[in-house]
All heavy atoms as an XYZ file, in Angstrom:
723
protein
N     -17.488      4.308     27.598
C     -16.645      5.422     27.229
C     -16.443      5.406     25.713
O     -16.054      4.384     25.150
C     -15.296      5.305     27.955
C     -14.329      6.410     27.582
S     -12.696      6.197     28.298
C     -12.936      6.901     29.879
N     -16.715      6.514     25.040
C     -16.533      6.540     23.580
C     -15.050      6.433     23.215
O     -14.183      6.895     23.947
C     -17.101      7.894     23.165
C     -17.206      8.703     24.396
C     -17.223      7.761     25.565
N     -14.799      5.784     22.074
C     -13.406      5.642     21.640
C     -12.873      6.986     21.144
O     -13.605      7.811     20.610
C     -13.294      4.594     20.536
O     -13.997      5.014     19.403
N     -11.601      7.181     21.363
C     -10.941      8.425     20.970
C     -10.444      8.293     19.533
O      -9.814      7.312     19.178
C      -9.765      8.690     21.914
C      -9.058      9.976     21.662
C      -7.950     10.159     22.683
C      -7.181     11.430     22.423
N      -6.082     11.586     23.378
N     -10.741      9.268     18.718
C     -10.300      9.265     17.325
C      -9.091     10.184     17.207
O      -9.139     11.343     17.603
C     -11.416      9.742     16.415
C     -11.021      9.702     14.955
C     -12.179     10.147     14.094
N     -11.736     10.359     12.752
C     -12.018      9.556     11.734
N     -12.784      8.520     11.932
N     -11.574      9.815     10.527
N      -8.032      9.665     16.639
C      -6.811     10.424     16.451
C      -6.581     10.572     14.954
O      -6.690      9.606     14.203
C      -5.608      9.698     17.096
C      -4.320     10.448     16.845
C      -5.837      9.494     18.582
N      -6.272     11.769     14.521
C      -5.972     12.004     13.111
C      -4.517     12.407     12.955
O      -3.972     13.118     13.794
C      -6.864     13.109     12.545
C      -8.258     12.659     12.284
C      -9.040     13.641     11.435
O      -8.433     14.403     10.659
O     -10.269     13.630     11.556
N      -3.924     11.955     11.877
C      -2.546     12.309     11.544
C      -2.515     12.643     10.062
O      -3.004     11.858      9.248
C      -1.611     11.135     11.829
C      -0.178     11.386     11.438
C       0.484     12.412     12.336
O       0.432     12.276     13.540
N       1.079     13.421     11.756
N      -1.971     13.777      9.700
C      -1.857     14.175      8.303
C      -0.376     14.146      7.927
O       0.463     14.693      8.643
C      -2.419     15.582      8.087
C      -3.880     15.661      8.403
N      -4.846     15.531      7.434
C      -4.544     15.825      9.569
C      -6.031     15.622      7.994
N      -5.875     15.801      9.291
N      -0.096     13.519      6.807
C       1.274     13.413      6.316
C       1.296     13.924      4.884
O       0.481     13.509      4.061
C       1.770     11.952      6.358
C       1.745     11.445      7.798
C       3.165     11.843      5.756
C       2.001      9.971      7.930
N       2.208     14.817      4.595
C       2.352     15.350      3.236
C       3.665     14.840      2.648
O       4.685     14.792      3.325
C       2.342     16.877      3.259
N       3.615     14.457      1.390
C       4.806     13.992      0.680
C       5.034     14.942     -0.477
O       4.171     15.121     -1.331
C       4.618     12.543      0.168
C       5.857     12.076     -0.563
C       4.282     11.608      1.318
N       6.205     15.558     -0.484
C       6.554     16.520     -1.526
C       7.755     16.015     -2.299
O       8.613     15.322     -1.755
C       6.919     17.884     -0.908
C       5.800     18.528     -0.154
C       5.695     18.379      1.217
C       4.846     19.286     -0.819
C       4.670     18.968      1.923
C       3.811     19.882     -0.124
C       3.729     19.728      1.252
N       7.833     16.380     -3.553
C       8.987     16.036     -4.361
C       8.753     16.410     -5.810
O       7.631     16.658     -6.234
N       9.844     16.422     -6.540
C       9.772     16.742     -7.962
C       9.030     15.655     -8.714
O       8.918     14.520     -8.249
C      11.190     16.863     -8.533
C      11.972     18.022     -7.984
C      13.349     18.125     -8.607
O      13.568     17.549     -9.691
O      14.194     18.782     -8.005
N       8.543     15.993     -9.872
C       7.898     15.017    -10.737
C       8.870     13.871    -11.012
O      10.036     14.089    -11.327
C       7.500     15.687    -12.056
O       6.919     14.749    -12.915
N       8.392     12.662    -10.846
C       9.233     11.499    -11.106
C      10.111     11.090     -9.937
O      10.922     10.173    -10.053
N       9.946     11.734     -8.776
C      10.818     11.421     -7.641
C      10.371     10.188     -6.859
O      11.098      9.718     -5.997
C      10.931     12.624     -6.704
O       9.671     12.930     -6.125
N       9.163      9.669     -7.120
C       8.744      8.419     -6.494
C       7.684      8.546     -5.412
O       7.518      7.632     -4.611
N       6.969      9.644     -5.382
C       5.935      9.826     -4.355
C       4.830      8.771     -4.490
O       4.436      8.151     -3.505
C       5.343     11.229     -4.449
C       6.352     12.348     -4.225
C       5.758     13.708     -4.465
C       5.304     13.930     -5.881
N       6.348     13.989     -6.900
N       4.351      8.551     -5.705
C       3.310      7.561     -5.940
C       3.840      6.155     -5.697
O       3.142      5.303     -5.138
C       2.744      7.694     -7.367
O       2.249      9.018     -7.537
C       1.617      6.703     -7.621
N       5.069      5.909     -6.077
C       5.700      4.611     -5.827
C       5.782      4.351     -4.324
O       5.462      3.254     -3.850
C       7.104      4.546     -6.475
C       7.875      3.336     -5.995
C       6.976      4.535     -7.991
N       6.161      5.356     -3.563
C       6.252      5.222     -2.103
C       4.894      4.868     -1.508
O       4.758      3.913     -0.736
C       6.781      6.516     -1.487
C       6.800      6.567      0.035
C       7.856      5.633      0.593
C       7.049      7.995      0.509
N       3.880      5.623     -1.862
C       2.543      5.398     -1.306
C       1.974      4.048     -1.749
O       1.411      3.305     -0.933
C       1.606      6.533     -1.723
C       0.226      6.524     -1.087
C       0.313      6.562      0.427
C      -0.582      7.695     -1.601
N       2.135      3.700     -3.003
C       1.640      2.418     -3.506
C       2.366      1.253     -2.832
O       1.743      0.246     -2.475
C       1.828      2.319     -5.022
O       1.090      3.313     -5.679
N       3.654      1.398     -2.638
C       4.440      0.338     -1.989
C       4.015      0.155     -0.537
O       3.884     -0.970     -0.049
C       5.926      0.667     -2.052
O       6.365      0.710     -3.378
N       3.809      1.257      0.156
C       3.376      1.185      1.547
C       2.011      0.514      1.646
O       1.823     -0.449      2.403
C       3.322      2.588      2.153
C       2.660      2.641      3.499
C       3.284      2.109      4.616
C       1.405      3.202      3.645
C       2.669      2.135      5.857
C       0.777      3.238      4.877
C       1.412      2.707      5.986
N       1.054      0.991      0.875
C      -0.298      0.451      0.932
C      -0.318     -1.020      0.509
O      -0.914     -1.863      1.188
C      -1.246      1.280      0.064
C      -2.676      0.869      0.197
C      -3.393      1.164      1.341
C      -3.310      0.193     -0.829
C      -4.727      0.786      1.474
C      -4.641     -0.186     -0.707
C      -5.346      0.106      0.441
N       0.344     -1.334     -0.592
C       0.356     -2.713     -1.084
C       1.012     -3.675     -0.119
O       0.496     -4.771      0.119
N       2.125     -3.273      0.480
C       2.808     -4.174      1.412
C       1.971     -4.416      2.663
O       2.025     -5.488      3.257
C       4.184     -3.631      1.779
O       4.068     -2.443      2.529
N       1.168     -3.425      3.042
C       0.291     -3.597      4.202
C      -0.845     -4.582      3.903
O      -1.475     -5.098      4.812
C      -0.310     -2.248      4.627
C       0.706     -1.238      5.087
S       1.543     -1.703      6.593
C       0.267     -1.369      7.768
N      -1.104     -4.838      2.622
C      -2.167     -5.749      2.221
C      -1.656     -7.160      1.929
O      -2.449     -8.063      1.679
C      -2.899     -5.218      0.981
C      -3.616     -3.901      1.226
C      -4.716     -4.094      2.237
C      -5.519     -2.837      2.451
N      -6.568     -3.046      3.458
N      -0.345     -7.356      1.943
C       0.226     -8.681      1.692
C      -0.181     -9.639      2.810
O      -0.270     -9.252      3.979
C       1.755     -8.608      1.617
C       2.274     -7.919      0.383
C       2.220     -8.772     -0.872
O       1.932     -9.976     -0.806
O       2.480     -8.206     -1.941
N      -0.393    -10.899      2.467
C      -0.906    -11.873      3.435
C      -0.002    -12.023      4.657
O      -0.481    -12.159      5.770
C      -1.143    -13.225      2.767
O       0.070    -13.739      2.270
N       1.300    -12.003      4.488
C       2.215    -12.139      5.628
C       2.040    -11.019      6.635
O       2.045    -11.241      7.846
N       1.864     -9.822      6.135
C       1.673     -8.685      7.039
C       0.296     -8.742      7.680
O       0.138     -8.432      8.864
C       1.845     -7.354      6.306
C       1.636     -6.178      7.194
N       2.578     -5.767      8.096
C       0.568     -5.364      7.374
C       2.101     -4.733      8.775
N       0.881     -4.479      8.349
N      -0.699     -9.120      6.924
C      -2.063     -9.170      7.452
C      -2.169    -10.138      8.619
O      -2.879     -9.883      9.594
C      -3.054     -9.577      6.348
C      -3.300     -8.533      5.264
C      -4.146     -9.129      4.141
C      -3.976     -7.301      5.840
N      -1.449    -11.249      8.551
C      -1.497    -12.251      9.615
C      -0.805    -11.765     10.883
O      -1.256    -12.045     11.989
C      -0.856    -13.554      9.130
C      -1.631    -14.227      8.019
C      -0.848    -15.341      7.362
O       0.220    -15.722      7.878
O      -1.309    -15.834      6.321
N       0.293    -11.036     10.743
C       1.099    -10.629     11.888
C       0.703     -9.295     12.498
O       1.080     -8.981     13.621
C       2.580    -10.549     11.481
C       3.139    -11.902     11.077
O       2.576    -12.927     11.521
O       4.122    -11.935     10.327
N      -0.032     -8.505     11.782
C      -0.326     -7.145     12.210
C      -1.441     -7.089     13.251
O      -2.327     -7.924     13.278
C      -0.723     -6.301     10.998
O      -1.009     -4.987     11.409
N      -1.373     -6.058     14.073
C      -2.415     -5.828     15.068
C      -3.471     -4.852     14.557
O      -4.408     -4.522     15.261
C      -1.800     -5.273     16.347
C      -0.905     -6.254     17.025
C      -0.392     -5.688     18.308
N       0.513     -6.633     18.912
C       1.121     -6.436     20.044
N       0.938     -5.317     20.699
N       1.940     -7.350     20.533
N      -3.283     -4.384     13.337
C      -4.235     -3.442     12.769
C      -4.415     -3.695     11.280
O      -3.635     -4.398     10.659
C      -3.787     -1.994     12.991
C      -2.448     -1.681     12.387
C      -2.359     -1.255     11.081
C      -1.284     -1.813     13.118
C      -1.135     -0.969     10.499
C      -0.057     -1.530     12.558
C       0.018     -1.108     11.249
N      -5.469     -3.116     10.727
C      -5.764     -3.203      9.298
C      -5.761     -1.788      8.725
O      -6.348     -0.887      9.311
C      -7.152     -3.840      9.079
O      -7.162     -5.132      9.665
C      -7.470     -3.953      7.609
N      -5.089     -1.602      7.605
C      -5.073     -0.325      6.912
C      -6.156     -0.355      5.842
O      -6.200     -1.267      5.021
C      -3.703     -0.083      6.268
C      -3.542      1.221      5.501
C      -3.579      2.409      6.468
C      -2.242      1.213      4.718
N      -7.036      0.641      5.870
C      -8.153      0.693      4.938
C      -8.157      2.038      4.226
O      -8.024      3.084      4.865
C      -9.487      0.509      5.691
C      -9.501     -0.849      6.380
C     -10.678      0.670      4.766
C     -10.599     -1.018      7.381
N      -8.283      2.000      2.908
C      -8.433      3.241      2.138
C      -9.855      3.731      2.347
O     -10.809      2.996      2.120
C      -8.156      2.999      0.661
N      -9.993      4.970      2.798
C     -11.331      5.520      3.029
C     -12.115      5.674      1.732
O     -13.340      5.680      1.754
C     -11.232      6.867      3.748
C     -10.706      6.726      5.170
O     -10.643      5.591      5.688
O     -10.342      7.757      5.767
N     -11.400      5.805      0.635
C     -12.031      5.857     -0.687
C     -11.632      4.561     -1.413
O     -10.507      4.440     -1.912
C     -11.554      7.073     -1.472
C     -11.949      8.397     -0.822
C     -11.410      9.568     -1.609
C     -11.786     10.878     -0.946
N     -11.208     12.027     -1.660
N     -12.540      3.577     -1.470
C     -12.188      2.269     -2.036
C     -11.571      2.320     -3.434
O     -10.668      1.538     -3.738
C     -13.519      1.518     -2.053
C     -14.308      2.141     -0.939
C     -13.916      3.600     -0.965
N     -12.024      3.220     -4.281
C     -11.459      3.303     -5.636
C      -9.978      3.670     -5.585
O      -9.174      3.157     -6.377
C     -12.232      4.318     -6.473
N      -9.596      4.541     -4.659
C      -8.186      4.900     -4.517
C      -7.383      3.706     -4.012
O      -6.256      3.482     -4.451
C      -8.010      6.075     -3.559
C      -8.390      7.394     -4.149
C      -8.117      8.536     -3.179
O      -8.189      8.389     -1.969
N      -7.786      9.686     -3.742
N      -7.953      2.945     -3.100
C      -7.277      1.744     -2.607
C      -7.025      0.764     -3.735
O      -5.948      0.168     -3.837
N      -8.007      0.606     -4.597
C      -7.864     -0.282     -5.752
C      -6.751      0.206     -6.678
O      -5.929     -0.584     -7.136
C      -9.198     -0.379     -6.527
O     -10.198     -0.891     -5.639
C      -9.075     -1.273     -7.740
N      -6.704      1.509     -6.937
C      -5.646      2.076     -7.791
C      -4.267      1.839     -7.182
O      -3.326      1.458     -7.883
C      -5.846      3.572     -7.982
C      -6.951      3.948     -8.919
C      -7.089      5.464     -9.031
O      -6.746      6.212     -8.123
N      -7.597      5.913    -10.165
N      -4.138      2.086     -5.890
C      -2.847      1.889     -5.231
C      -2.422      0.431     -5.294
O      -1.249      0.127     -5.543
C      -2.901      2.372     -3.781
C      -3.026      3.877     -3.591
C      -3.273      4.209     -2.126
C      -1.785      4.603     -4.096
N      -3.363     -0.475     -5.069
C      -3.025     -1.902     -5.150
C      -2.624     -2.305     -6.563
O      -1.682     -3.073     -6.748
C      -4.207     -2.756     -4.687
C      -4.357     -2.913     -3.187
C      -5.635     -3.677     -2.852
C      -3.157     -3.601     -2.578
N      -3.325     -1.790     -7.570
C      -2.962     -2.106     -8.952
C      -1.551     -1.631     -9.260
O      -0.766     -2.338     -9.909
C      -3.963     -1.491     -9.918
C      -5.310     -2.184     -9.903
C      -6.375     -1.460    -10.717
O      -6.261     -0.273    -11.004
N      -7.423     -2.187    -11.076
N      -1.211     -0.438     -8.805
C       0.150      0.073     -9.011
C       1.168     -0.791     -8.277
O       2.245     -1.082     -8.795
C       0.243      1.518     -8.527
C      -0.509      2.487     -9.397
C      -0.477      3.873     -8.807
N      -1.218      4.806     -9.629
C      -1.888      5.832     -9.154
N      -1.908      6.083     -7.855
N      -2.533      6.634     -9.970
N       0.839     -1.188     -7.064
C       1.735     -2.041     -6.281
C       1.978     -3.370     -6.996
O       3.115     -3.811     -7.127
C       1.146     -2.281     -4.890
C       1.920     -3.284     -4.080
C       3.150     -2.951     -3.526
C       1.430     -4.568     -3.867
C       3.867     -3.877     -2.782
C       2.133     -5.489     -3.125
C       3.353     -5.140     -2.587
O       4.068     -6.050     -1.850
N       0.907     -4.022     -7.466
C       1.050     -5.298     -8.157
C       1.845     -5.150     -9.450
O       2.624     -6.036     -9.814
C      -0.319     -5.924     -8.445
C      -1.083     -6.308     -7.198
C      -2.448     -6.114     -7.112
C      -0.431     -6.848     -6.092
C      -3.156     -6.466     -5.968
C      -1.125     -7.195     -4.936
C      -2.487     -6.997     -4.887
O      -3.177     -7.340     -3.749
N       1.675     -4.042    -10.150
C       2.450     -3.782    -11.359
C       3.942     -3.738    -11.029
O       4.766     -4.331    -11.731
C       2.006     -2.462    -11.992
C       2.686     -2.042    -13.281
C       2.247     -2.954    -14.428
C       2.361     -0.596    -13.613
N       4.266     -3.065     -9.939
C       5.678     -2.979     -9.530
C       6.187     -4.326     -9.038
O       7.275     -4.762     -9.397
C       5.862     -1.917     -8.443
C       5.627     -0.511     -8.947
S       5.942      0.758     -7.702
C       4.615      0.491     -6.532
N       5.396     -5.002     -8.204
C       5.820     -6.267     -7.613
C       5.950     -7.377     -8.648
O       6.944     -8.107     -8.669
C       4.815     -6.693     -6.540
C       5.235     -7.953     -5.784
C       4.120     -8.523     -4.970
N       3.096     -9.063     -5.870
C       1.948     -9.580     -5.459
N       1.648     -9.583     -4.183
N       1.079    -10.053     -6.322
N       4.954     -7.502     -9.510
C       4.899     -8.646    -10.427
C       5.620     -8.421    -11.751
O       6.096     -9.373    -12.358
C       3.440     -9.020    -10.713
C       2.685     -9.425     -9.450
O       3.336     -9.793     -8.454
O       1.439     -9.354     -9.466
N       5.687     -7.161    -12.199
C       6.261     -6.892    -13.518
C       7.446     -5.949    -13.477
O       7.983     -5.592    -14.522
C       5.173     -6.334    -14.433
C       4.050     -7.352    -14.640
C       2.825     -6.771    -15.250
N       2.983     -6.517    -16.670
C       2.077     -5.889    -17.402
N       0.973     -5.454    -16.849
N       2.278     -5.683    -18.674
N       7.825     -5.503    -12.284
C       8.956     -4.578    -12.117
C       8.789     -3.324    -12.973
O       9.742     -2.814    -13.549
C      10.278     -5.275    -12.429
N       7.542     -2.830    -13.045
C       7.249     -1.604    -13.785
C       6.777     -0.543    -12.813
O       6.030     -0.824    -11.886
C       6.151     -1.855    -14.833
C       6.557     -2.788    -15.943
C       5.432     -3.009    -16.943
O       4.544     -2.148    -17.045
O       5.452     -4.054    -17.610
N       7.198      0.685    -13.036
C       6.732      1.788    -12.193
C       5.448      2.363    -12.780
O       5.197      2.255    -13.978
C       7.790      2.903    -12.087
O       8.136      3.348    -13.384
C       9.023      2.403    -11.358
N       4.619      2.975    -11.936
C       3.369      3.559    -12.421
C       3.622      4.699    -13.395
O       4.677      5.338    -13.364
C       2.692      4.095    -11.162
C       3.439      3.553    -10.016
C       4.787      3.138    -10.501
N       2.612      4.972    -14.230
C       2.703      6.110    -15.131
C       2.774      7.396    -14.320
O       2.197      7.498    -13.249
C       1.480      6.167    -16.043
C       1.459      5.111    -17.110
C       0.288      5.306    -18.053
O      -0.122      6.456    -18.294
O      -0.215      4.293    -18.544
N       3.470      8.363    -14.861
C       3.585      9.652    -14.197
C       2.229     10.349    -14.157
O       1.474     10.304    -15.115
C       4.598     10.528    -14.944
O       4.652     11.802    -14.372
N       1.941     10.966    -13.032
C       0.707     11.755    -12.922
C       1.110     13.210    -12.684
O       0.658     13.864    -11.756
C      -0.214     11.231    -11.819
C       0.508     11.030    -10.512
O       1.689     11.317    -10.385
N      -0.207     10.528     -9.532
N       1.959     13.670    -13.569
C       2.556     15.003    -13.503
C       1.500     16.094    -13.351
O       0.453     16.058    -13.979
C       3.340     15.217    -14.796
C       4.346     16.322    -14.739
C       5.176     16.286    -16.016
C       6.318     17.255    -15.926
N       7.177     17.191    -17.074
N       1.805     17.024    -12.495
C       0.979     18.221    -12.259
C      -0.374     17.915    -11.617
O      -1.296     18.692    -11.729
C       0.774     19.025    -13.540
C       2.057     19.403    -14.209
C       2.333     18.977    -15.498
C       3.012     20.170    -13.547
C       3.523     19.325    -16.117
C       4.212     20.513    -14.164
C       4.454     20.085    -15.447
O       5.628     20.411    -16.056
N      -0.497     16.777    -10.976
C      -1.750     16.511    -10.268
C      -1.453     16.342     -8.785
O      -0.388     15.889     -8.394
C      -2.440     15.261    -10.815
O      -1.708     14.112    -10.514
N      -2.404     16.735     -7.998
C      -2.274     16.634     -6.547
C      -3.420     15.772     -6.046
O      -4.569     15.986     -6.428
C      -2.347     18.032     -5.929
O      -2.373     17.938     -4.537
N      -3.103     14.795     -5.225
C      -4.127     13.903     -4.712
C      -4.001     13.761     -3.209
O      -2.909     13.814     -2.660
C      -4.003     12.518     -5.349
O      -4.173     12.594     -6.738
N      -5.122     13.548     -2.579
C      -5.171     13.261     -1.156
C      -5.659     11.826     -1.009
O      -6.632     11.429     -1.666
C      -6.134     14.236     -0.481
O      -6.253     13.940      0.874
N      -4.988     11.040     -0.183
C      -5.339      9.644      0.024
C      -5.650      9.418      1.501
O      -4.749      9.173      2.293
C      -4.201      8.718     -0.403
C      -3.919      8.729     -1.881
C      -3.010      9.617     -2.435
C      -4.564      7.835     -2.722
C      -2.746      9.629     -3.794
C      -4.300      7.826     -4.087
C      -3.392      8.729     -4.609
O      -3.144      8.728     -5.950
N      -6.912      9.486      1.891
C      -7.250      9.253      3.301
C      -7.301      7.752      3.618
O      -7.813      6.950      2.834
C      -8.628      9.895      3.455
C      -9.205      9.924      2.083
C      -8.057      9.966      1.123
N      -6.720      7.395      4.770
C      -6.688      6.012      5.236
C      -7.187      5.949      6.668
O      -7.139      6.932      7.400
C      -5.255      5.463      5.228
C      -4.625      5.407      3.882
C      -3.758      6.398      3.471
C      -4.886      4.362      3.026
C      -3.164      6.357      2.230
C      -4.298      4.316      1.774
C      -3.438      5.312      1.377
N      -7.614      4.776      7.070
C      -7.976      4.512      8.455
C      -7.218      3.275      8.921
O      -7.028      2.331      8.148
C      -9.475      4.244      8.598
O     -10.223      5.387      8.276
N      -6.793      3.303     10.155
C      -6.205      2.131     10.804
C      -7.246      1.589     11.760
O      -7.757      2.319     12.605
C      -4.945      2.505     11.590
C      -3.694      2.742     10.799
C      -2.571      3.189     11.717
C      -3.270      1.495     10.057
N      -7.532      0.316     11.632
C      -8.512     -0.294     12.519
C      -7.837     -1.431     13.271
O      -7.199     -2.296     12.664
C      -9.690     -0.833     11.714
C     -10.351      0.276     10.921
C     -11.853      0.248     11.045
N     -12.433      1.447     10.446
C     -12.924      1.510      9.226
N     -12.896      0.459      8.446
N     -13.442      2.640      8.785
N      -7.958     -1.432     14.585
C      -7.337     -2.517     15.361
C      -8.037     -3.845     15.087
O      -9.238     -3.888     14.823
C      -7.516     -2.085     16.811
C      -8.569     -1.048     16.795
C      -8.631     -0.468     15.413
N      -7.234     -4.907     15.117
C      -7.783     -6.250     14.979
C      -7.976     -6.828     16.376
O      -7.227     -6.507     17.290
C      -6.797     -7.151     14.247
C      -6.676     -6.912     12.789
C      -5.748     -7.971     12.258
C      -5.386     -7.778     10.825
N      -4.415     -8.785     10.379
N      -8.930     -7.693     16.505
C      -9.103     -8.405     17.764
C      -8.244     -9.660     17.701
O      -8.453    -10.515     16.862
C     -10.570     -8.800     17.971
C     -11.438     -7.575     18.135
O     -11.002     -6.563     18.674
N     -12.676     -7.656     17.680
N      -7.269     -9.725     18.588
C      -6.376    -10.891     18.631
C      -6.731    -11.718     19.856
O      -7.030    -11.169     20.908
C      -4.920    -10.443     18.720
C      -4.424     -9.813     17.445
C      -3.232    -10.550     17.017
C      -2.722     -9.955     15.726
N      -1.752    -10.755     15.108
N      -6.647    -13.029     19.750
C      -6.861    -13.866     20.917
C      -5.824    -13.567     22.002
O      -4.688    -13.219     21.694
C      -6.687    -15.296     20.393
C      -6.801    -15.197     18.918
C      -6.411    -13.802     18.548
N      -6.212    -13.680     23.243
C      -5.292    -13.421     24.359
C      -4.098    -14.358     24.287
O      -4.225    -15.516     23.911
C      -6.019    -13.594     25.683
N      -2.926    -13.844     24.635
C      -1.712    -14.659     24.644
C      -0.955    -14.649     23.340
O       0.050    -15.297     23.197
N      -1.425    -13.949     22.348
C      -0.718    -13.904     21.062
C      -0.050    -12.594     20.879
O      -0.391    -11.607     21.375
C      -1.674    -14.170     19.910
C      -2.040    -15.604     19.830
C      -2.485    -15.933     18.426
C      -2.645    -17.434     18.304
N      -2.802    -17.888     17.003
């Protein structure tokens, strides 16, 4: 039986400087932290690797240096992601 593919689209709106990029970078970066990776039943993957790298760089800037990303005023971006289930040993 072929696997069923489910799509979900989420839009984030807000004024310039309201934290949309911070929200997305924080979500993506925290999903890549080792503690979450070990406990999670799925893996979050950026469908466009360059965007994933940018989000992680922004996340590390915030986490390690307490700096927010530069404003990307007047630009609109789409960030496609995939969730992939992990194979966990039985009983865990």
